[in-house]
N, C-alpha and C positions, 0 to 999 in steps of 0.2 A: 640514635646515639647509642654507642656500645656500652656494655656493662662497665668497662674500665673508665669510660668518659663520664658516666652519669654523675659521679660525685667529685669530679676533678676541680670544681670551682668553689671559691670561698662562700660560706653561708653567713658571713657577717655583713657589715655595712657596705652597700653599693650606692654611691651617690648617683642620682638620676634614675635609679631603678630599685629603690627600697621603699618600704612603708612601715610605719610604726603601728602596731596593733593596740587594742585597748589595754592589754597587759603590759604595755611598755616595751615589748620586744621588737627589735628591728628585724624585719624579714623582707625578702625580695618581694617587690610589688607584684600582684597578680595581674595577668593580662585580662583586660575587659574590653567589651565592644559597646559603643554608645551610638545609637541611631538618633539623628536629628531630623525631624520632619519639618520642612518649611511651612510657615503659617499659610493656611488656605484663605485667600482673600477673594471676595466676589469681584467680578469685572464690573466696570461702570454700567449702570442701568441702560438697557436698550429700549426699544419700543415697548410700550405697554407695561413698563416696570419689570420686564424680564431680565434676569441676570445671566449673561453669557449665552453661548450657543450650546446646543446639545453635544457636539463633539468635544467642546471644552470641558463641560461638566463630566462627560464620560471619561475623558483623559485624566482629569484630576482625581476622580473616584478610583480609577484603575491604579494610578500611582499610589494613592493612599492605601488601597487594599494590598498592593505588592509590598510596601514598606511594613505594614502591620504583620503580614504573614512572615516576612523576613525576621522581624523582631521576635515573634513567637517561636520561630524555628531556632534562632540563636539562644533564646531563653531556655528552650527545651533541651538544648545540648549541654547546658551547664549541669554538672553532677550535683545531686541533692546533698551529698555528703563529701567531705574532703578525701575520704578513702576508707577502705575496709581495714579494720584492725585485726591483727593476728596475734594470739597469745604466745605462739611458739612456731618454730620451723623456718623463720626468716633469717636474713643475713644482716651483717653489720658493715656499715660504711664509715671510713674515716672522713673527717671534715677539717677544713682550714678555716679558723675563726677570725684571723686577723694578725697584725704584727705590731710590736711596740719598739720604740727607740730606748736604748739603755744609756745611762749617764756616761759610760765610757766610750760611746759611739757605736757599739755593737747593736745587733738587733735580735729580738726574740720573736719567733714565729709560733703563734698559738694554734694548737690542734685540739679537736674534740672528736666525738663520734656519734653515729646514729644507729642504735640497735632497733631494727624494725619490729621486734617483738614487744608486746606489751607486758609480758610476764617473764619469759625465758631469758636467762643470762647465758652468755656465750663466752667460751675461753679459746683463745688463739695464742699459743706459745710463741716466744721470740724465735725467729728463724725465717726461712724463705716466705712463709705465709703471713708474717707480721714483721715488716722490715722497712728501713729507710734506704734511700739510694746514696747516702753520703759515704765518701771513701773512708775506709777504716773499720766502721762498724754500722750495722743496721739497727743496733739498739740505741735509741735516742731518748730512753726513759718513757716510752709509750706503755700503756697498760696491756695486760694480757687477759684481764677479766673485764667483760663488757656488760654493764647493767642494762636493763631494758630502757628504751626511750632515747631521747636526745640528751647528750651530756656536753656542756659547754666548757671551754677554757680548761681542759683536762691537764695539759702539759705544754711546755714550750721548748722549741729547739733553738739553741743559740748559734748565730752566725756572725762572723767578724764584720767590722765597720766597712771594709772594702768589698763586701759581698756584692756581686753584680745585681743591679736592680731587677733584671729580667730572668735571673737564674732561678730555676725551680728546685724546691726541696720536696721530694715525693715520698709519701707514706703509702705503702702497698699492704692491703689487708685481704687475704683470701680465706673465705669460709662459706660453707653451704654451697659449694660448687660455683661461687662467683668471685671474681677478682675486682676489687674496687680500689681506686686511687684517689688520693687527695694531694693536690699540688699547691704549695705555699710559696709566694714570692712577694717582693716589696712593691706591690702595686700601691701608688699613693692613696687611692680611695679606700684601701683596706687597712689603713693605719688605725689602730684602736687606742682610745684613751680610757681613763678610769670610768667616765660616765657611760661609755658604750659597754665596757666590760660588766659594769654593775647592772645595766639595763638588760642585757642578754642573759646574765647569770640568774635573773629572776625566773627564767624558764626552766632552770635546773634545780630541783629541790635540794640536792646535795650541797649546793653552795649557799643556801639560806639567805639569799639576797632579796630585798624588797624592790629593787630596781628603781624606776623613775620616781616613785613617790618619796624616795630617800635621797634624791640627787642633791638637795640643798646641803647635806652633810659633806658630800664630795666637793662641792663648790667652796664650802667653808674650810677645806683643807684636810678632810679625813684621810687617814692613811690605813692601809690594811694592818690587821693584827700581826704581831711578830710571834711566831710559834717556833718552839725548840723541842726536838724529840729526844727520847732516850736512846741508849746504845742498842745494837742488834742483840737478839736473844736466841737461845737454843732451848728447846723443850722436847720432852719425850712423851709420846702418846701413852695414855689418854690425858696427859697433863695439859694445863692451860698456860697461856702467856699473859702476864699482867703488864700492859703497856701504859706509859705515862708521857704526857707532854705538858709544857708550861707555856702560857700565853700572856703577853702584855699588850695593852691597847692605849690609844691616845684619848679615849673618852668621847670620841665622835663615832656615830651620831649619839646625841643624848637620848635618854629614855623618853618614850612618848607612848601615849595610849593608842591602842588600835581600835578598829571599828568592829562592832559585833554584827555578824552576818545573819541571814535568815535561819541558818541551821544552828545558831547559838554559838558558833565558834568565833574567836577573836582573831582578826587578820590585821596585818600592817603595824603591829606594835613593836617597839624596840625595848628590849629588856637588858641588853648587854651582849657579851661575847659568848658564843656557844661553840662546842667542838663536836664534829661528827666523824665517825670511824667507818671506813669502807675497805673492802678487799681490792687491792690494786693488781697484784699478781699472785699466782699460786695454783697448785694442781688440784686442790679440793675446795670444799665448802667451809665457811667459817661462821661463827656466831659471836656477836659482841654483847657484852653486858656491862654498861648500857651502850646503845648505838649513838646516842646524843647526850651530851652533858647539859645540866641545867644552866641557864644564863647567869652570868656574873658581870656586874658593872662597877667600874671605878677602882679596881684593884687587880693585880696579877692573879691568874687562876692556874690551878693544876688539875688537869683532866686525866682520868684513869679509866681503863676498861679492861675486862678479862676476855680473852679470845680463846675459843675452843676450835679445834681443827678436825676435819673428817678424814684426812689422809696425810701421810708423811710427805715431806718435800720442802722446797724453799718458797717462802711467802714474803710478800711485801704488803704491809698494811699502811694505809694512808689516813692521816688525821687532817681534817679541814676545819680551820678556825674562821668564824665569820662574825662581823659586828653588825650585820644586817645590811650593810652597804658594800663592803669589800671583803675579800677573803684571802687567806694564805694557806699553804699546805706543807706538810712534812711527812716523809716516809720512814718507816721502821721495818727492817728486815728481820724475819724470824725463821730459823731453821728448825723443822719439826722432824725428829727422829722417830722411826717406828717403835712401837712398844714390844715388850718381850713376847707377848702372845702372837703378834704379827710375824716376828722373826721365826717363831716355832712353826707357824703354819707354812711359811715360805720354804722351810726345810722339808 
């Protein structure tokens, strides 16, 4: 399989070829081999109470030995670890996570990405190396800043209700000398509902979802928080931007106590709505103060953060609001002008 083909297929639900892990995340099922050895039964007694003839016994033993060796060989071929982890130096692949029907009959194709580094963040500006194949513009709201690891349900591309079922929407991402493609289309098995989105979101810490353990709230009618962002801003280095969003929620899921793990941490608790801030696009590094707002339940919240920038340019900051089951996002653009000292050095 070529580089461009490697990530061309959806990584969300596949009926008949998927498996749900202990963490509630739906993943493609792993290929496994199972050997079944017929039960060895002695032949009816012959003379003197002897069982079978010598050729029969030798044949059975040989077959058993062959199957045992085959099983051990297959077992030895299985890798002891899922893969070697690299902190940096690896590439980023786009992923197609599934599609949704919209009330007006149109469709939303969800995309995410997999940064194979465990630490390094990668930037790929909008252009030939980060583009969609749609007529008119290759900019479909995709990120240019890629955090380490697998990121689910990052953005969606809207297509009309008469979009051909087999027509592909292709996201091309070239970085680290590799060109990777993700192809999204309206395959019936890849339709995503709220339960699936919440379940797979649990694998992405940015989305702050508990996944399957909180599915009862979705069944009861939980809706994603409604988040509204402030206007675009302009700052001059070394100044900071103060960003603010407001969030309302329907009160589901209701607060619940979590479980205390062996390391003393509390997992699985619901305390209300939280807001996380991340860099979505931009030429430099940013710092948030704070990264995540404290949880609030039962009333509208206003979340605020101060953002500092390492370099001038155009930035897009994303706020993610989560009620522990579902999430919503809003983006705020910030133009960062160079400071006086930077302009003096440039001259």
